[in-house]
Steps between C-alpha positions, in 0.01 A plus 500: 500500500172346620507732801399777260162327468374500859234686695277777366573608143302816420391559140413864428325645198707679236349846443509585130326735260276404208804456276663257744763739632581424864447779752821437690420762765169334594659156471786598730248623757334158501836328544587735788180390680605137472854569616379701799258224602778241500376244248740213435524560127350714225375334184456739211369447148267219598146463371366789710818684403373493136828364362338363187369848415842668518785527251847369571628853561221582747553178690864589544409852618272346763774269628751784516253716694426224753867415545580867561246510784587169664879533477540133591291517820237263357523223244378634166345243268399592146267326257660422164228310318468538122358309206840438341787329680756746362291791629472342845877446501554866412260610773683283753832659407342844524365419845839389626669811361228726645544371857258209548598229748276226362279417202144379459407319180160387374451277194333772295375374165254544215545154354455261796835366619594138549679391817823463301469847347449652844805317632730641233350848539568504874846347459600772253380786720645351819838462332509855367597666830645420839172582677278241669169445325152416625256308283169684466234228486188694403277268295192724525683767299750303292286190437812294565521238775832370630516126550687374805754342265568838337541670838754237602700555180491877546602479866829343395591800284748685726341847507138386533439507874131563561147468374203733538205260512127562454268396779408130468137447399436279804682737741717208610817703546662251735434216260641688203811605692551143622476376141736757349774550761654151479518531121675835485855596592600583858410856592273550199243761604129429452277804538146597406302776336125551516485727802189353660667162560858593574468530877374141515774395258760654731351326804535176304869564437520717189819704477373817334186707457521676163248768582303749293346671801839540670602717203232747606438432871826358631436550872176295524650237271809475720287454811318213332820343370691525828215331688499218247878466507484472878254213463232690694192367323252682725663841447549434129132429452397795715702737281394325181135558591555874447627427149200291399299783333805584291568136413140469380554796267828351372315183408211685337686765298863386491765651724637746242170687466446506875846629591481776238172612655647473850806703402274773366292501817823528702613795280803316368595627155480182294255602228272245335572143391629459143237457231314289419462446879230736627483659844226399740169687501406748773284241676780244487750757631269561796529133589881527483487803730294302751749211482787738568314641801483147643881491488561843651566365850790295364676798342706570811772262606407283801 
């Protein structure tokens, strides 16, 4: 099951109207771009996929639409995070029935969770289906930090087979991987999100790049990922240099605002981010357009 959590996992936006109804036609078009590019997996209903802004019914519609496009050609992973454990369990069952191949779960909360509460939450969701599950470790958003002891306990739950890690503050990817791998079960996948550091994380031995930009620009992202997977540090850093203006914008404004602006510039029908998130200003959009121009040479396969 851990093989489902390898390589480049592309996370697209979920186009929806002001009422939170998913535009399945526009969404399917985004999924088709990812399938055609040859990404290793498609991760839907992540943070950029606005899962927390969608109802249970709309989340299921999104999964069904993606599954209908992919038809098993790519691994389809769906986010199932929710405040209540019973709701997350229901979402996991929906995802399995709708055609997902794997699940992604964040410890979403209003009242801060203890380590023990998070353990039981993940155990309940992981046991609700036969699908493998990836832990979504996103402390910037959730305000929850997984201890190493908790990760070890979770790794021994049969269906939990991967973790989506944030970038370490000290950028010591090799050190973090060396610390975690001996503690976790054999074959447990350790991948990273935070697009600007994932090429270096892959060079250091990370299994997966959970990528926002690959959900919009899969071809340039694949070129970067394949160079890193091949261990070609010089080529990886050459390609990554073209991404630097975009990475700077991600850090300044947050990736969700930037990719919505980029999708609009590229004439992809995704609409605006859900309120209360506001779109970028005209001047900020101009900076996104310039960053996309820097990547234009990477848009064709090598």
